[in-house]
SERO-4910 file (N, C-alpha, C, O; in steps of 0.05 Angstrom, whole numbers):
BEGIN
 pado doro    nc1    nc2    nc3   cac1   cac2   cac3    cc1    cc2    cc3    oc1    oc2    oc3
  Met    A    674    446   -266    645    443   -259    639    414   -256    646    397   -273
  Thr    A    625    407   -235    618    379   -230    589    373   -241    572    391   -242
  Thr    A    585    348   -248    559    340   -256    545    328   -232    556    312   -218
  Lys    A    520    336   -228    504    327   -206    481    311   -217    467    319   -236
  Val    A    476    287   -205    454    270   -213    433    271   -191    439    267   -168
  Lys    A    408    277   -198    386    278   -178    364    259   -188    357    259   -211
  Ile    A    353    244   -169    330    227   -175    310    232   -153    316    231   -129
  Ser    A    285    237   -162    263    241   -143    243    218   -146    239    208   -167
  Phe    A    230    211   -123    210    190   -124    190    195   -101    196    207    -81
  Pro    A    165    186   -106    144    190    -85    147    169    -63    154    146    -68
  Met    A    143    177    -38    143    158    -15    126    170      7    131    192     16
  Asp    A    106    155     15     88    163     37     77    191     33     79    208     50
  Glu    A     67    196      9     54    221      1     73    245      2     64    268      4
  Lys    A     99    239      0    120    260     -2    137    254    -26    137    232    -36
  Thr    A    153    274    -34    172    270    -55    200    270    -43    207    289    -30
  Ile    A    214    249    -47    241    246    -37    261    250    -60    257    239    -82
  Thr    A    282    266    -56    302    270    -76    329    261    -65    337    269    -44
  Val    A    343    244    -81    370    237    -74    388    248    -96    380    249   -119
  Glu    A    411    257    -88    429    268   -107    458    261   -100    465    256    -77
  Arg    A    475    261   -121    503    256   -118    519    267   -141    510    268   -163
  Asp    A    543    277   -135    561    287   -156    574    263   -169    580    243   -157
  Val    A    579    266   -195    595    247   -210    624    254   -204    633    277   -209
  Ile    A    639    235   -193    666    241   -183    686    225   -199    682    201   -205
  Gly    A    708    237   -206    731    224   -219    723    211   -245    711    224   -263
  Asp    A    729    185   -248    724    171   -273    697    156   -273    693    139   -290
  Glu    A    680    162   -254    654    150   -253    637    159   -277    640    182   -286
  Ser    A    621    141   -287    602    149   -308    576    158   -295    570    151   -272
  Ile    A    560    173   -310    534    181   -300    517    156   -295    502    155   -276
  Ala    A    520    136   -313    504    111   -310    511     97   -283    493     87   -270
  Gln    A    537     97   -276    545     85   -250    532    100   -227    522     87   -208
  Val    A    532    126   -228    520    142   -206    490    137   -205    479    134   -183
  Ile    A    477    136   -228    449    130   -229    443    103   -217    425    100   -201
  Asn    A    458     83   -224    454     56   -213    458     56   -183    442     42   -169
  Thr    A    478     70   -173    482     72   -144    458     85   -130    448     75   -110
  Leu    A    448    107   -142    425    121   -130    400    103   -131    385    102   -112
  Leu    A    396     89   -153    373     71   -155    374     49   -135    354     41   -123
  Ser    A    398     39   -130    401     18   -109    394     30    -81    381     16    -65
  Glu    A    403     54    -76    396     67    -51    366     72    -48    354     69    -27
  Ile    A    354     80    -70    325     85    -70    310     59    -64    291     59    -48
  Arg    A    319     37    -75    305     11    -69    306      5    -40    287     -5    -29
  Ser    A    329     12    -26    330      7      2    312     26     18    301     18     38
  Phe    A    309     51      8    290     70     21    262     59     19    246     60     39
  Lys    A    255     49     -4    228     40     -9    221     15      7    197      7      9
  Ala    A    241      1     18    236    -23     34    223    -16     60    213    -33     74
  Ile    A    224     10     67    212     19     92    183     27     87    177     40     67
  Gly    A    165     19    104    138     28    101    118      6     98    121    -16    109
  Lys    A     97     12     83     75     -6     80     75    -21     53     89    -12     34
  Ala    A     61    -43     52     59    -60     28     50    -43      4     34    -25      7
  Thr    A     61    -51    -19     54    -37    -44     39    -55    -63     38    -79    -60
  Gln    A     26    -42    -82     12    -57   -103     32    -74   -119     25    -96   -127
  Glu    A     56    -63   -123     76    -79   -138     83   -105   -123     87   -125   -136
  Gln    A     84   -103    -96     89   -127    -81     67   -148    -84     72   -172    -87
  Met    A     42   -138    -85     20   -157    -88     21   -170   -116     17   -194   -119
  Lys    A     28   -154   -136     31   -165   -163     54   -186   -163     52   -207   -176
  Ala    A     76   -179   -149     98   -198   -148     90   -224   -134     98   -246   -142
  Leu    A     75   -221   -113     65   -245    -98     49   -263   -117     54   -287   -118
  Tyr    A     30   -251   -131     14   -267   -150     31   -279   -172     27   -302   -179
  Gly    A     50   -263   -182     67   -273   -204     84   -296   -195     86   -316   -209
  Lys    A     95   -294   -171    111   -316   -160     94   -341   -155    102   -363   -161
  Ala    A     71   -337   -143     53   -360   -137     44   -374   -163     45   -398   -165
  Tyr    A     36   -358   -183     27   -369   -208     51   -384   -221     47   -405   -233
  Gly    A     75   -372   -219     99   -385   -230    105   -412   -217    117   -429   -229
  Lys    A     96   -415   -192    100   -440   -177     77   -460   -182     76   -482   -170
  Gly    A     57   -452   -199     35   -469   -205     11   -467   -187     -7   -483   -188
  Trp    A     11   -446   -170    -12   -442   -152    -35   -431   -168    -31   -417   -187
  Asp    A    -60   -438   -160    -83   -426   -172    -94   -404   -153    -84   -400   -131
  Lys    A   -114   -390   -163   -124   -367   -148   -135   -375   -120   -132   -360   -101
  Asp    A   -148   -398   -118   -159   -407    -92   -136   -412    -72   -139   -406    -49
  Arg    A   -114   -424    -81    -92   -429    -63    -80   -403    -54    -72   -400    -30
  Ile    A    -77   -383    -72    -66   -357    -64    -85   -343    -44    -75   -332    -24
  Thr    A   -111   -344    -49   -130   -332    -31   -128   -344     -4   -128   -330     16
  Ser    A   -127   -371     -2   -125   -385     23    -99   -377     38    -99   -373     62
  Phe    A    -77   -376     23    -51   -369     34    -51   -342     46    -42   -338     69
  Leu    A    -63   -322     32    -64   -294     42    -82   -293     67    -76   -278     86
  Glu    A   -105   -307     66   -123   -306     89   -110   -318    114   -114   -308    136
  Gln    A    -94   -339    110    -80   -351    133    -60   -331    145    -57   -330    169
  Arg    A    -46   -316    128    -25   -298    137    -35   -272    147    -25   -261    167
  Phe    A    -56   -261    134    -65   -234    141    -94   -232    149   -104   -211    157
  Gly    A   -109   -254    149   -137   -253    156   -155   -243    134   -179   -240    137
  Thr    A   -142   -237    111   -157   -227     87   -141   -233     62   -117   -236     63
  Ser    A   -155   -235     40   -141   -237     14   -147   -213     -3   -138   -211    -26
  Asp    A   -161   -193      8   -168   -169     -6   -144   -151     -7   -134   -141     13
  Gly    A   -134   -146    -32   -111   -128    -35   -114   -101    -23    -95    -89    -14
  Asn    A   -139    -91    -23   -144    -64    -11   -140    -64     19   -135    -43     31
  Glu    A   -142    -87     31   -137    -89     60   -108    -96     67   -101    -96     90
  Ile    A    -92   -102     47    -64   -109     50    -46    -85     42    -29    -76     57
  Val    A    -51    -75     17    -34    -54      6    -38    -29     23    -61    -20     28
  Gly    A    -16    -17     32    -17      8     47    -24      4     77    -24     23     92
  Lys    A    -29    -21     85    -37    -26    112    -18    -46    126    -10    -42    149
  Val    A    -10    -67    112      8    -87    122     37    -77    120     43    -63    100
  Asp    A     54    -83    139     82    -76    138     95    -88    113     92   -111    107
  Lys    A    109    -71     98    122    -79     73    141   -103     77    141   -121     61
  Leu    A    156   -102     99    175   -124    104    160   -150    110    170   -172    103
  Glu    A    137   -148    124    121   -172    129    111   -184    103    112   -209    100
  Leu    A    101   -168     85     92   -178     59    116   -191     44    112   -211     31
  Ser    A    139   -179     46    163   -190     33    169   -218     44    176   -236     29
  Arg    A    167   -221     70    172   -248     82    151   -268     73    157   -291     68
  Val    A    126   -259     70    105   -277     60    110   -285     31    106   -308     24
  Ile    A    120   -266     15    127   -273    -12    149   -294    -12    148   -312    -28
  Asp    A    168   -291      5    190   -310      7    180   -338     15    192   -358      6
  Glu    A    159   -339     31    147   -365     39    137   -381     15    135   -406     17
  Ile    A    130   -368     -6    120   -383    -30    141   -402    -40    135   -422    -53
  Gly    A    166   -396    -35    187   -413    -43    207   -399    -61    201   -377    -71
  Gly    A    229   -411    -64    249   -399    -82    275   -413    -79    278   -434    -67
  Ala    A    295   -400    -90    321   -412    -91    338   -405    -67    330   -388    -51
  Ile    A    361   -418    -64    379   -413    -42    399   -392    -51    411   -394    -72
  Glu    A    403   -372    -34    422   -350    -41    451   -359    -35    456   -374    -17
  Val    A    469   -349    -52    497   -354    -50    512   -327    -52    505   -311    -69
  Pro    A    532   -322    -35    547   -297    -36    558   -292    -65    569   -309    -77
  Gly    A    554   -267    -74    564   -259   -100    546   -266   -123    552   -260   -146
  Lys    A    524   -280   -117    505   -288   -138    478   -274   -134    474   -262   -113
  Ala    A    462   -275   -154    436   -262   -153    420   -269   -128    421   -292   -118
  Thr    A    405   -249   -118    390   -253    -93    359   -253    -98    350   -243   -119
  Val    A    345   -262    -79    316   -261    -80    306   -232    -80    287   -225    -94
  Ala    A    320   -215    -65    313   -187    -64    315   -174    -92    299   -158   -100
  Gln    A    336   -182   -107    340   -172   -134    317   -181   -152    306   -165   -168
  Met    A    309   -206   -149    287   -216   -165    261   -201   -158    245   -194   -176
  Arg    A    256   -196   -133    232   -181   -124    233   -153   -137    213   -143   -146
  Ala    A    257   -141   -136    260   -114   -147    254   -114   -177    240    -97   -187
  Leu    A    265   -134   -191    261   -136   -220    231   -139   -226    220   -124   -243
  Trp    A    218   -157   -212    189   -161   -217    173   -136   -209    155   -128   -223
  Gly    A    180   -124   -187    166    -99   -178    169    -77   -198    149    -63   -204
  Ile    A    193    -73   -209    197    -52   -229    181    -58   -254    167    -40   -265
  Ala    A    183    -83   -264    169    -90   -288    139    -88   -285    125    -77   -302
  Leu    A    129    -98   -263    100    -97   -258     91    -68   -255     69    -60   -263
  Gly    A    108    -51   -242    102    -23   -239    101     -8   -266     88     12   -268
  Lys    A    114    -19   -286    114     -8   -313     90    -19   -329     86    -11   -352
  Gly    A     74    -36   -316     51    -47   -330     56    -72   -346     39    -81   -361
  Trp    A     79    -84   -342     85   -108   -357     69   -131   -345     64   -132   -321
  Asp    A     62   -150   -362     48   -174   -351     69   -196   -347     92   -193   -355
  Arg    A     61   -218   -334     78   -240   -327     93   -251   -351    117   -256   -349
  Glu    A     79   -254   -373     92   -266   -397    114   -248   -408    135   -257   -416
  Arg    A    109   -222   -407    130   -203   -418    154   -203   -400    177   -202   -410
  Ile    A    150   -205   -373    173   -206   -355    189   -232   -359    214   -231   -360
  Gln    A    175   -254   -362    189   -279   -366    205   -278   -393    227   -288   -394
  Lys    A    193   -267   -413    207   -265   -439    232   -247   -436    253   -254   -447
  Phe    A    230   -225   -422    252   -207   -417    275   -222   -402    298   -220   -410
  Leu    A    268   -238   -382    288   -253   -367    301   -275   -385    325   -278   -384
  Glu    A    284   -288   -401    295   -309   -418    314   -297   -439    334   -309   -446
  Glu    A    307   -274   -450    324   -261   -470    351   -252   -457    371   -253   -470
  Asn    A    350   -244   -432    374   -233   -419    390   -254   -404    414   -251   -400
  Leu    A    376   -274   -394    390   -294   -377    388   -323   -387    401   -341   -377
  Gly    A    371   -327   -407    367   -354   -417    346   -370   -401    341   -393   -408
  Thr    A    336   -358   -380    315   -372   -364    299   -351   -349    308   -328   -345
  Ser    A    275   -359   -341    258   -341   -324    252   -355   -298    236   -345   -282
  Val    A    264   -378   -293    259   -394   -269    276   -384   -247    301   -384   -248
  Glu    A    263   -375   -225    278   -362   -203    300   -381   -192    322   -371   -186
  Glu    A    294   -406   -190    314   -425   -179    338   -428   -197    359   -437   -188
  Glu    A    336   -420   -222    359   -421   -241    373   -395   -242    394   -392   -256
  Ile    A    363   -374   -228    375   -348   -228    387   -342   -201    411   -336   -199
  Val    A    371   -343   -180    380   -337   -153    401   -357   -144    397   -382   -146
  Gly    A    424   -347   -135    445   -365   -126    462   -376   -148    481   -390   -143
  Lys    A    456   -369   -173    471   -380   -196    482   -359   -214    505   -360   -223
  Val    A    465   -338   -221    474   -317   -238    490   -297   -222    484   -291   -199
  Asp    A    511   -285   -234    528   -266   -221    511   -242   -212    494   -232   -227
  Ile    A    515   -233   -187    499   -211   -176    500   -186   -192    480   -172   -195
  Glu    A    524   -180   -203    527   -156   -219    512   -158   -246    501   -138   -255
  Lys    A    512   -181   -257    498   -185   -283    468   -179   -279    455   -165   -295
  Leu    A    456   -190   -257    428   -186   -252    423   -156   -245    403   -145   -253
  Ser    A    442   -144   -231    439   -116   -225    439    -99   -250    423    -80   -252
  Asp    A    456   -106   -269    456    -91   -295    430    -95   -310    420    -76   -322
  Ile    A    419   -119   -309    393   -124   -323    371   -108   -309    353    -98   -323
  Ile    A    371   -107   -283    351    -91   -268    353    -62   -276    333    -48   -280
  Ser    A    378    -52   -277    382    -24   -285    372    -18   -313    360      2   -318
  Glu    A    378    -37   -331    368    -34   -359    338    -33   -359    326    -17   -373
  Leu    A    325    -51   -344    296    -52   -343    285    -26   -332    266    -15   -342
  Asp    A    298    -16   -311    289      9   -298    290     33   -318    274     51   -316
  Leu    A    309     32   -336    312     54   -355    294     51   -380    291     70   -395
  Leu    A    281     28   -384    263     24   -407    238     40   -404    221     39   -422
***
């Protein structure tokens, strides 16, 4: 008898279910991590999310921006700074590019990526964590919460494991 792992998630007012059999010497945790990675790529399609807006604000505040600078930045990019006019209306990938414009580290093959950091922040913010709690979690697990000290420097698998751990909390 094989073990089947199923994960369901909401997307565009529908429920999507992904499933996979545990094969050979794979652990259930490995299969779950693989499915979660696939889900993250599914969720990249569509419209901007509230988690992305929270991530944008978190990244901007982390860079020392104040609310006025963030408001001005959003108005320049989208013609509005009202989250209700961005979330669910602006293309998700466009908002991701705007988040990247705030600045960040240089990516290196085999090392942590900006996309992983966005995923980590999105998951944590989606769980209701505040900026301080996320930074503390990063510092406990990586010794730093500064994106430029993580992206391009920390092993990609290590950050992936930390994201998976966060997702299961």
